[in-house]
N, CA, C and O of each residue as an XYZ file, in Angstrom:
308
protein
N      65.769     93.775    -62.894
C      65.783     93.128    -64.188
C      67.200     93.166    -64.760
O      67.831     94.222    -64.808
N      67.677     92.040    -65.180
C      69.034     91.946    -65.697
C      69.058     92.228    -67.197
O      68.249     91.680    -67.946
N      69.960     93.058    -67.625
C      70.067     93.371    -69.047
C      71.081     92.448    -69.716
O      72.184     92.256    -69.205
N      70.707     91.882    -70.848
C      71.634     91.033    -71.585
C      72.166     91.746    -72.820
O      72.621     91.103    -73.766
N      72.110     93.063    -72.811
C      72.559     93.843    -73.950
C      74.003     94.304    -73.788
O      74.342     95.419    -74.183
N      74.841     93.472    -73.223
C      76.243     93.833    -73.075
C      76.904     93.794    -74.442
O      76.615     92.921    -75.260
N      77.775     94.732    -74.677
C      78.528     94.714    -75.924
C      79.998     94.959    -75.625
O      80.357     95.482    -74.570
N      80.821     94.580    -76.555
C      82.263     94.700    -76.417
C      82.672     95.974    -77.141
O      82.683     96.011    -78.372
N      83.003     97.001    -76.401
C      83.264     98.319    -76.971
C      84.663     98.424    -77.574
O      85.525     97.571    -77.365
N      84.849     99.486    -78.317
C      86.123     99.782    -78.974
C      87.275     99.803    -77.977
O      88.332     99.227    -78.236
N      87.076    100.459    -76.842
C      88.151    100.557    -75.848
C      88.439     99.215    -75.181
O      89.544     99.004    -74.682
N      87.461     98.303    -75.162
C      87.706     96.954    -74.641
C      88.676     96.197    -75.546
O      89.535     95.457    -75.067
N      88.532     96.389    -76.841
C      89.431     95.721    -77.786
C      90.855     96.217    -77.589
O      91.785     95.416    -77.506
N      91.031     97.529    -77.513
C      92.385     98.070    -77.391
C      93.056     97.677    -76.081
O      94.283     97.606    -76.018
N      92.271     97.421    -75.032
C      92.878     97.071    -73.745
C      93.000     95.565    -73.505
O      93.873     95.147    -72.746
N      92.156     94.738    -74.126
C      92.147     93.308    -73.828
C      92.554     92.408    -74.985
O      92.981     91.276    -74.758
N      92.434     92.881    -76.206
C      92.637     92.006    -77.368
C      94.078     91.983    -77.842
O      94.836     92.936    -77.655
N      94.431     90.872    -78.458
C      95.743     90.727    -79.078
C      95.603     90.531    -80.580
O      96.518     90.847    -81.340
N      94.450     90.006    -81.007
C      94.258     89.631    -82.393
C      92.778     89.788    -82.742
O      91.911     89.443    -81.939
N      92.484     90.312    -83.948
C      91.103     90.389    -84.422
C      91.019     89.848    -85.843
O      91.990     89.895    -86.597
N      89.844     89.333    -86.197
C      89.593     88.838    -87.545
C      88.340     89.522    -88.062
O      87.365     89.676    -87.327
N      88.361     89.935    -89.332
C      87.223     90.629    -89.913
C      86.349     89.670    -90.711
O      86.705     88.509    -90.913
N      85.211     90.167    -91.157
C      84.316     89.361    -91.981
C      84.929     89.062    -93.345
O      84.528     88.097    -93.996
N      85.884     89.862    -93.788
C      86.566     89.607    -95.058
C      87.627     88.524    -94.926
O      88.190     88.082    -95.927
N      87.905     88.092    -93.691
C      88.905     87.052    -93.461
C      90.286     87.586    -93.124
O      91.211     86.801    -92.913
N      90.450     88.907    -93.066
C      91.750     89.486    -92.721
C      91.975     89.410    -91.219
O      91.053     89.609    -90.427
N      93.204     89.121    -90.842
C      93.582     89.068    -89.430
C      94.495     90.260    -89.129
O      95.347     90.631    -89.937
N      94.298     90.840    -87.967
C      95.090     91.978    -87.522
C      95.602     91.714    -86.116
O      94.900     91.124    -85.294
N      96.822     92.150    -85.841
C      97.339     92.177    -84.475
C      96.993     93.544    -83.909
O      97.090     94.553    -84.607
N      96.592     93.578    -82.655
C      96.172     94.828    -82.025
C      97.317     95.386    -81.196
O      97.885     94.694    -80.350
N      97.651     96.658    -81.451
C      98.681     97.379    -80.699
C      98.067     98.699    -80.253
O      98.156     99.701    -80.963
N      97.442     98.700    -79.074
C      96.774     99.912    -78.592
C      95.583    100.239    -79.467
O      94.662     99.431    -79.592
N      95.589    101.427    -80.082
C      94.480    101.809    -80.962
C      94.754    101.444    -82.418
O      93.984    101.823    -83.300
N      95.821    100.726    -82.678
C      96.201    100.354    -84.043
C      95.974     98.874    -84.300
O      96.188     98.037    -83.424
N      95.546     98.570    -85.496
C      95.404     97.191    -85.965
C      96.402     97.014    -87.103
O      96.335     97.727    -88.104
N      97.324     96.069    -86.954
C      98.398     95.867    -87.933
C      98.187     94.520    -88.614
O      98.100     93.492    -87.943
N      98.104     94.522    -89.963
C      97.908     93.258    -90.678
C      99.239     92.547    -90.884
O     100.284     93.053    -90.474
N      99.209     91.380    -91.514
C     100.429     90.573    -91.646
C     101.466     91.190    -92.578
O     102.626     90.778    -92.572
N     101.057     92.180    -93.384
C     101.997     92.873    -94.267
C     102.608     94.099    -93.599
O     103.460     94.765    -94.188
N     102.185     94.401    -92.383
C     102.710     95.544    -91.654
C     101.924     96.824    -91.857
O     102.311     97.872    -91.338
N     100.824     96.762    -92.603
C      99.990     97.944    -92.816
C      99.142     98.193    -91.572
O      98.460     97.292    -91.084
N      99.192     99.415    -91.071
C      98.452     99.759    -89.851
C      97.196    100.549    -90.200
O      97.211    101.427    -91.063
N      96.115    100.216    -89.512
C      94.858    100.955    -89.625
C      94.391    101.258    -88.215
O      94.672    100.508    -87.280
N      93.673    102.367    -88.069
C      93.121    102.665    -86.753
C      92.037    101.649    -86.437
O      91.239    101.283    -87.299
N      92.020    101.202    -85.200
C      91.047    100.210    -84.756
C      89.616    100.705    -84.975
O      88.727     99.920    -85.303
N      89.401    101.996    -84.794
C      88.061    102.565    -84.977
C      87.576    102.411    -86.416
O      86.375    102.265    -86.646
N      88.486    102.440    -87.384
C      88.070    102.344    -88.782
C      87.677    100.931    -89.192
O      86.962    100.755    -90.178
N      88.130     99.922    -88.456
C      87.744     98.544    -88.789
C      86.782     97.946    -87.764
O      86.400     96.784    -87.897
N      86.384     98.704    -86.755
C      85.563     98.176    -85.657
C      84.304     97.457    -86.149
O      83.989     96.371    -85.660
N      83.591     98.035    -87.092
C      82.331     97.440    -87.543
C      82.534     96.289    -88.522
O      81.564     95.634    -88.903
N      83.765     96.031    -88.936
C      84.067     94.872    -89.786
C      84.606     93.705    -88.970
O      84.773     92.608    -89.505
N      84.881     93.918    -87.685
C      85.466     92.875    -86.833
C      84.439     91.790    -86.538
O      83.310     92.077    -86.142
N      84.847     90.538    -86.737
C      83.992     89.391    -86.447
C      84.383     88.704    -85.140
O      83.521     88.409    -84.312
N      85.691     88.447    -84.951
C      86.166     87.709    -83.786
C      87.307     88.465    -83.121
O      88.176     89.015    -83.798
N      87.300     88.489    -81.787
C      88.351     89.133    -81.003
C      88.986     88.066    -80.127
O      88.287     87.344    -79.416
N      90.327     87.965    -80.178
C      91.039     86.957    -79.386
C      92.046     87.630    -78.467
O      92.565     88.704    -78.770
N      92.313     86.978    -77.335
C      93.285     87.511    -76.385
C      94.677     86.959    -76.686
O      94.883     86.308    -77.710
N      95.619     87.219    -75.799
C      97.005     86.802    -75.995
C      97.214     85.305    -76.031
O      98.229     84.834    -76.543
N      96.266     84.545    -75.495
C      96.363     83.079    -75.502
C      95.466     82.477    -76.578
O      95.167     81.283    -76.546
N      95.035     83.306    -77.533
C      94.196     82.920    -78.668
C      92.844     82.336    -78.261
O      92.269     81.518    -78.979
N      92.344     82.765    -77.104
C      90.983     82.410    -76.706
C      90.044     83.493    -77.222
O      90.358     84.680    -77.141
N      88.913     83.092    -77.744
C      87.935     84.052    -78.237
C      87.301     84.771    -77.049
O      86.755     84.137    -76.146
N      87.380     86.109    -77.062
C      86.804     86.883    -75.962
C      85.576     87.681    -76.401
O      84.803     88.139    -75.559
N      85.389     87.852    -77.723
C      84.194     88.532    -78.228
C      83.988     88.151    -79.687
O      84.936     87.827    -80.403
N      82.718     88.196    -80.116
C      82.435     87.910    -81.519
C      81.087     88.488    -81.904
O      80.273     88.846    -81.052
N      80.870     88.569    -83.216
C      79.556     88.944    -83.731
C      79.204     87.993    -84.864
O      80.076     87.552    -85.613
N      77.925     87.682    -84.982
C      77.485     86.681    -85.952
C      77.370     87.228    -87.361
O      77.629     86.510    -88.326
N      76.988     88.483    -87.494
C      76.892     89.104    -88.814
C      77.248     90.578    -88.685
O      77.237     91.121    -87.580
N      77.561     91.229    -89.789
C      78.036     92.626    -89.721
C      77.053     93.610    -89.090
O      77.463     94.678    -88.635
N      75.769     93.271    -89.056
C      74.773     94.187    -88.503
C      74.545     93.996    -87.004
O      73.861     94.812    -86.387
N      75.098     92.945    -86.403
C      74.868     92.689    -84.979
C      75.950     93.333    -84.114
O      76.985     93.775    -84.614
N      75.689     93.375    -82.808
C      76.643     93.936    -81.843
C      77.805     92.974    -81.622
O      77.648     91.760    -81.748
N      78.951     93.514    -81.298
C      80.101     92.711    -80.888
C      79.874     92.355    -79.421
O      79.843     93.238    -78.565
N      79.715     91.067    -79.131
C      79.354     90.616    -77.784
C      80.464     89.795    -77.154
O      81.123     89.008    -77.833
N      80.675     89.978    -75.845
C      81.674     89.155    -75.153
C      81.239     87.692    -75.101
O      80.049     87.389    -75.025
N      82.214     86.797    -75.142
C      81.955     85.362    -75.042
C      82.126     84.966    -73.588
O      83.060     85.424    -72.929
N      81.249     84.129    -73.082
C      81.306     83.722    -71.671
C      82.432     82.773    -71.407
O      82.618     82.336    -70.271
């Protein structure tokens, strides 16, 4: 039986993502475990993980997203 409960974990973001967007509309650049906003303020990726809506790679392709704050962050095919 194949499981469709794949989720995009915190460590996947730090290793694959270049940019994330939150449900509040803020965009962050990802630098390892740090998320840096356009003003240069850094936050730990773990502290914003549950607010992340869209995850993009270096070529601005969406690699993961969640539909609402209560759902899992899922990889995009």
